[in-house]
C-alpha positions in Angstrom: -129.0 47.6 -159.8 -132.2 46.5 -161.4 -133.1 43.6 -159.3 -136.4 42.8 -161.0 -135.4 42.5 -164.3 -131.7 40.9 -163.6 -129.9 37.9 -164.8 -129.1 37.0 -161.8 -131.3 35.3 -159.2 -132.0 36.5 -155.5 -130.7 33.5 -153.5 -132.5 33.4 -150.1 -129.4 31.8 -148.3 -130.2 32.1 -145.1 -133.9 32.4 -142.9 -134.3 32.1 -139.2 -136.6 33.3 -136.4 -135.2 35.4 -134.2 -137.5 36.3 -131.2 -141.3 37.5 -130.1 -141.6 40.6 -128.5 -144.6 42.2 -126.9 -143.1 45.7 -127.0 -140.3 48.4 -128.6 -137.9 47.5 -125.5 -138.2 43.8 -126.1 -137.5 43.7 -129.5 -134.0 42.5 -130.4 -131.6 45.4 -130.7 -131.3 46.9 -134.6 -128.4 46.2 -136.7 -129.8 45.8 -140.2 -132.7 47.6 -142.7 -136.3 46.3 -141.5 -139.1 45.1 -143.4 -142.5 45.3 -142.1 -145.4 43.3 -142.7 -148.8 44.6 -141.6 -152.3 44.0 -142.4 -155.5 42.6 -141.5 -156.2 38.8 -139.3 -156.1 36.3 -142.2 -154.9 38.5 -145.0 -152.0 35.9 -145.7 -149.0 37.3 -144.0 -147.4 34.2 -142.7 -147.9 32.5 -146.0 -146.2 35.2 -147.7 -143.4 35.4 -145.4 -142.7 31.9 -145.9 -143.3 31.7 -149.8 -140.7 34.8 -150.0 -138.0 32.8 -147.9 -139.0 29.1 -148.8 -139.2 28.3 -145.5 -142.1 27.3 -142.9 -141.1 29.9 -140.2 -144.2 32.4 -140.0 -147.0 30.5 -137.5 -150.5 31.7 -138.1 -153.1 31.3 -135.2 -156.3 29.2 -135.6 -158.0 32.1 -134.3 -157.7 35.4 -136.4 -156.4 38.0 -134.1 -155.2 35.8 -131.2 -151.4 36.6 -131.9 -150.1 40.2 -129.9 -146.6 39.7 -130.6 -144.0 41.3 -132.9 -142.0 38.1 -134.8 -138.9 39.3 -136.1 -136.9 36.9 -138.8 -133.4 37.2 -139.9 -132.9 36.7 -143.5 -129.6 36.5 -145.7 -130.0 37.6 -149.6 -127.6 37.2 -152.6 -127.9 39.1 -155.4 -125.2 39.6 -158.2 -122.4 38.3 -155.7 -123.6 41.0 -153.4 -124.7 39.8 -149.5 -127.3 41.5 -148.0 -129.2 40.7 -144.5 -132.5 41.8 -144.1 -134.8 41.6 -141.0 -138.2 40.6 -141.9 -141.1 41.9 -139.0 -144.2 40.3 -138.6 -146.8 42.2 -136.8 -150.2 41.0 -135.0 -152.9 41.3 -137.6 -155.2 43.6 -137.1 -159.4 43.5 -137.1 -160.8 40.2 -135.6 -159.4 39.9 -131.9 -161.6 39.1 -129.8 -160.0 40.9 -126.7 -161.2 43.7 -124.0 -161.3 47.5 -124.9 -158.3 47.5 -122.5 -156.0 45.4 -124.1 -156.5 46.2 -127.3 -155.3 49.9 -126.2 -152.5 48.4 -124.6 -152.0 46.6 -127.8 -152.2 49.3 -130.5 -150.3 51.3 -128.2 -147.3 49.1 -128.3 -147.5 49.1 -131.8 -147.9 52.5 -132.4 -144.4 53.0 -130.3 -142.6 50.6 -131.9 -143.6 51.6 -135.5 -142.6 55.3 -134.5 -139.3 55.1 -133.0 -138.0 51.8 -134.8 -135.5 53.5 -136.8 -134.1 50.9 -138.9 -137.5 50.2 -140.7 -136.6 50.8 -144.3 -139.9 49.3 -146.0 -143.5 49.3 -144.9 -145.4 46.3 -146.8 -149.2 46.4 -146.3 -151.0 43.6 -147.1 -154.7 43.9 -148.5 -157.1 41.2 -149.5 -157.7 41.2 -153.2 -161.0 40.4 -152.6 -161.9 43.1 -150.2 -159.9 46.3 -151.4 -161.7 49.0 -149.9 -162.3 48.3 -145.9 -162.3 51.2 -144.2 -159.8 49.5 -141.7 -157.6 49.2 -144.7 -157.9 52.9 -145.3 -156.9 53.7 -141.7 -153.8 52.1 -142.0 -153.1 53.6 -145.4 -153.3 57.3 -143.8 -151.6 56.4 -140.5 -148.4 54.8 -143.0 -148.4 57.9 -145.0 -148.5 60.2 -141.9 -145.6 58.5 -140.2 -143.8 57.6 -143.0 -139.7 59.1 -143.3 -138.1 60.5 -146.0 -135.8 57.0 -145.7 -138.5 54.9 -145.9 -140.8 53.2 -148.2 -144.5 52.2 -148.4 -145.6 49.1 -150.8 -149.4 48.1 -151.0 -149.4 44.2 -151.4 -152.9 42.9 -152.6 -153.1 39.2 -151.4 -154.9 36.1 -152.8 -155.3 37.5 -156.1 -154.9 33.5 -157.5 -158.7 33.4 -156.0 -159.9 36.1 -158.5 -161.4 35.3 -161.9 -159.7 37.3 -165.2 -161.9 40.3 -165.0 -161.1 40.9 -161.6 -157.2 40.3 -161.8 -157.5 43.0 -164.8 -159.5 45.6 -163.1 -157.3 45.0 -159.6 -154.3 45.1 -161.7 -155.2 48.7 -163.5 -155.5 50.2 -160.3 -152.6 49.1 -159.0 -150.3 50.5 -162.0 -151.2 53.7 -160.9 -150.5 53.2 -157.5 -147.7 51.8 -154.9 -149.2 48.2 -155.4 -148.8 44.9 -156.4 -150.8 42.4 -157.3 -149.3 39.1 -155.5 -149.6 35.7 -156.6 -147.9 32.9 -154.5 -148.4 29.9 -156.9 -148.6 31.3 -160.5 -145.5 33.2 -161.8 -146.4 33.5 -165.5 -149.6 35.8 -165.4 -148.6 38.8 -167.2 -150.7 40.9 -164.6 -150.0 39.4 -161.3 -146.7 39.6 -159.9 -144.6 36.6 -159.0 -142.8 35.7 -156.0 -139.4 36.1 -158.2 -140.2 39.8 -159.2 -141.5 40.5 -155.5 -138.1 39.9 -153.6 -136.3 41.9 -156.5 -139.1 44.8 -155.4 -138.3 44.5 -152.2 -134.6 44.8 -152.7 -134.8 47.7 -155.1 -136.9 49.6 -152.7 -134.9 48.8 -149.3 -131.6 49.6 -150.9 -132.9 52.7 -152.6 -133.7 51.9 -156.1 -136.3 53.3 -157.9 
């Protein structure tokens, strides 16, 4: 199934909030394949999740880095008559939280435990602000994901806020993305030939979760 090029549209049949959890032990019981969204605070995770699902479910805090909970969303996708249940997992943003060192260590320990022990995670979506591509913290996260990624998991870098770039910048980042497991995503422009539309991104997500290259 080539979901990215199929004439059959991908339909989001259902999208709803399940619960928030502060650690691995309080997470909902694993039933379906999970897609984890992670990235720096203010990178646009909530906006991307809501746009993919056509629902205003993921909430962003007015204070970057304030939210320390893992949020779970249940979704049902339909493609070519096949129903695919998926769970979206929105991790707390990193990089801006103004908390004590002890709180930060506890927070990071909980996230590490979740990522290592949650067997149903199939896809990591690492969101990177297209205007700030080479930050050390994103490089560290990329390296960490490469270390923990199992054979049944995949990593995809998503460049966000590409709409804020000029044409020269878009061309440059698109060239870089084409040689890596990366996509330059536009939430508003579905016709730009160098940017991946939300419709195309849905197809890529399904391909990777279902095991198609």
